[in-house]
C-alpha positions as CSV (number, residue, x, y, z in Angstrom):
1,X,127.9,90.9,47.3
2,X,127.1,90.4,51.0
3,X,126.3,86.9,50.5
4,X,129.7,86.1,49.3
5,X,131.2,87.2,52.6
6,X,134.5,88.0,53.9
7,X,136.2,84.8,52.7
8,X,135.4,85.8,49.3
9,X,136.8,89.3,49.8
10,X,140.1,87.7,51.4
11,X,140.5,85.6,48.3
12,X,139.7,88.3,45.9
13,X,142.3,90.6,47.5
14,X,144.7,87.8,47.7
15,X,144.6,87.3,44.1
16,X,144.8,91.2,43.2
17,X,147.9,91.9,45.5
18,X,150.5,91.0,43.1
19,X,149.2,93.5,40.6
20,X,147.7,95.9,42.9
21,X,150.4,98.5,42.9
22,X,150.8,98.4,39.2
23,X,147.0,99.0,38.6
24,X,146.3,101.8,41.3
25,X,149.3,103.9,40.1
26,X,147.5,105.4,37.3
27,X,144.6,106.1,39.2
28,X,146.6,107.7,41.8
29,X,148.2,109.8,39.3
30,X,145.0,110.9,38.0
31,X,142.7,111.4,40.9
32,X,144.7,111.5,44.2
33,X,147.5,114.1,43.8
34,X,149.0,114.5,47.1
35,X,146.1,112.9,49.0
36,X,148.0,110.2,50.7
37,X,150.5,112.9,51.8
38,X,147.9,115.1,53.2
39,X,146.1,112.3,55.1
40,X,149.6,110.6,56.6
41,X,151.1,113.9,57.5
42,X,148.5,114.8,60.0
43,X,148.8,111.5,61.8
44,X,150.5,111.6,65.1
45,X,150.8,109.3,68.5
46,X,149.8,105.6,68.3
47,X,148.3,105.5,64.9
48,X,146.2,102.6,63.1
49,X,145.9,102.2,59.5
50,X,142.6,100.3,58.4
51,X,143.2,98.6,55.0
52,X,146.8,99.1,55.1
53,X,147.0,97.1,51.6
54,X,150.7,96.7,50.3
55,X,151.8,99.4,52.5
56,X,151.8,102.3,49.8
57,X,151.4,104.9,52.9
58,X,154.0,103.7,55.2
59,X,156.9,105.9,53.9
60,X,154.8,108.9,54.1
61,X,153.9,109.1,57.9
62,X,155.9,111.4,60.1
63,X,158.8,109.4,61.8
64,X,157.8,109.6,65.3
65,X,154.5,107.8,64.8
66,X,154.0,104.4,66.2
67,X,152.2,102.6,63.7
68,X,149.8,99.8,63.6
69,X,148.4,98.2,60.3
70,X,145.5,95.9,59.5
71,X,144.2,94.2,56.4
72,X,141.8,91.5,55.5
73,X,144.2,90.1,52.9
74,X,147.2,87.9,53.9
75,X,148.9,88.7,50.4
76,X,148.5,92.3,50.8
77,X,150.2,92.2,54.5
78,X,153.1,90.2,52.9
79,X,153.6,93.0,50.5
80,X,153.4,95.5,53.2
81,X,155.9,93.9,55.3
82,X,158.3,93.8,52.4
83,X,157.7,97.9,51.8
84,X,158.2,98.5,55.4
85,X,161.6,96.5,55.6
86,X,162.7,98.2,52.3
87,X,161.9,101.8,53.8
88,X,163.2,101.1,57.4
89,X,159.5,101.6,58.7
90,X,158.8,99.9,62.1
91,X,155.3,98.8,62.0
92,X,153.0,96.2,63.5
93,X,150.9,94.4,60.9
94,X,148.1,92.2,61.5
95,X,145.4,90.4,59.7
96,X,142.0,91.6,60.9
97,X,138.5,92.7,59.7
98,X,137.8,96.4,59.6
99,X,134.3,95.8,60.9
100,X,135.4,94.0,64.2
101,X,138.8,95.6,65.0
102,X,141.0,93.5,67.4
103,X,141.8,96.4,69.8
104,X,140.6,97.7,73.3
105,X,138.5,100.9,73.2
106,X,140.6,103.7,73.2
107,X,144.0,102.7,71.9
108,X,145.1,105.2,69.1
109,X,145.4,108.6,68.7
110,X,144.8,108.7,65.1
111,X,143.1,106.2,62.7
112,X,143.8,106.4,58.9
113,X,141.9,104.8,56.3
114,X,143.0,105.3,52.4
115,X,141.0,103.9,49.6
116,X,139.6,101.3,52.2
117,X,136.0,102.3,53.2
118,X,134.9,101.8,49.6
119,X,135.7,98.2,49.8
120,X,134.3,97.3,53.4
121,X,130.9,95.6,53.1
122,X,129.4,97.4,56.1
123,X,131.0,101.1,56.1
124,X,128.9,102.4,59.1
125,X,130.2,99.1,61.1
126,X,133.8,100.1,60.1
127,X,133.5,103.6,61.1
128,X,131.7,102.6,64.3
129,X,134.8,100.3,65.1
130,X,137.2,103.1,64.2
131,X,135.4,105.5,66.6
132,X,135.6,103.0,69.4
133,X,139.5,102.3,69.2
134,X,140.2,106.2,69.1
135,X,141.1,107.9,72.4
136,X,139.1,110.8,73.2
137,X,140.0,113.7,71.0
138,X,141.6,111.2,68.7
139,X,141.6,112.2,64.9
140,X,140.2,110.0,62.0
141,X,141.7,110.8,58.5
142,X,140.0,109.5,55.4
143,X,141.0,109.3,51.5
144,X,138.6,107.8,49.2
145,X,136.7,107.8,46.1
146,X,132.8,108.8,46.7
147,X,129.7,109.2,45.1
148,X,129.9,112.6,43.1
149,X,127.7,115.4,43.9
150,X,127.4,116.1,40.1
151,X,124.4,114.0,39.0
152,X,125.7,113.1,35.6
153,X,128.9,111.7,37.2
154,X,127.1,109.9,39.7
155,X,124.6,108.3,37.1
156,X,127.9,106.9,35.4
157,X,129.3,105.6,38.6
158,X,126.3,103.8,39.6
159,X,126.5,102.1,36.3
160,X,130.3,101.4,36.7
161,X,129.6,100.3,40.3
162,X,127.4,97.2,39.2
163,X,130.9,95.7,37.7
164,X,133.3,96.9,40.3
165,X,131.0,95.5,43.2
166,X,131.0,92.1,41.4
167,X,134.6,92.0,40.6
168,X,136.3,93.4,43.8
169,X,133.5,94.4,46.2
170,X,134.4,98.0,45.4
171,X,131.7,100.5,45.8
172,X,131.9,103.8,44.0
173,X,128.8,105.8,45.2
174,X,129.4,105.8,49.2
175,X,129.5,108.9,50.9
176,X,131.3,108.8,54.4
177,X,130.8,112.2,55.3
178,X,127.3,111.9,56.6
179,X,128.2,108.7,58.6
180,X,130.9,110.3,60.5
181,X,128.5,112.6,62.7
182,X,126.1,109.7,63.3
183,X,129.0,107.7,64.6
184,X,130.0,110.6,67.0
185,X,132.5,112.4,65.3
186,X,133.1,116.1,64.8
187,X,134.2,116.9,61.3
188,X,136.9,119.4,61.1
189,X,137.9,119.3,57.4
190,X,135.9,118.1,54.3
191,X,137.5,118.7,50.7
192,X,136.3,117.4,47.4
193,X,138.1,117.3,44.1
194,X,138.0,115.4,40.8
195,X,134.4,116.3,39.8
196,X,133.3,115.6,43.3
197,X,134.5,111.8,43.3
198,X,137.5,112.2,45.6
199,X,137.3,113.1,49.2
200,X,139.5,114.1,51.8
201,X,137.9,114.0,55.5
202,X,139.3,114.9,58.8
203,X,137.1,114.3,61.9
204,X,137.6,114.2,65.8
205,X,136.1,112.2,68.4
206,X,134.6,114.3,71.0
207,X,136.8,114.4,74.2
């Protein structure tokens, strides 16, 4: 996967963009429940959404946040702009790499990432960048599918991951939680559901 690089990822997600909302809808119904609402409802102040995709989260943020979104895929961003316009949400959308965010240190009060770390080649690098752009005492809010804590489910994920990484660069067995402390975050809340494969995390950058 790594050998194919960011250009391959960009092309892959550009091609997936027109069908993304349709394809993800059944997964969300089956797995995520109110996960997007849980994440977005806690955002405040200057907010960065990493891997904003087609903008499925945009209508869910509190009305008073000042929202910036980045994504690697121009086609995904085009769809996010249409969604923002249709919902009246003001948002600055920029093409960028989660592993090298184009913002100064301490720019944001909240960083949000939903179903994004699973598709970043270097998730540690992306988490370090999220930490960097947060202000002291800022919050990181994550929702993703992760490696299950049940061995028989994890075994199936490992088999399926061979296909998903090849097709979309999508990893099924990652576990962001232990990486947060290493990056300097204090984890405030961690919840798992759906046989341990869906995780919600809220963490804070030390003041």
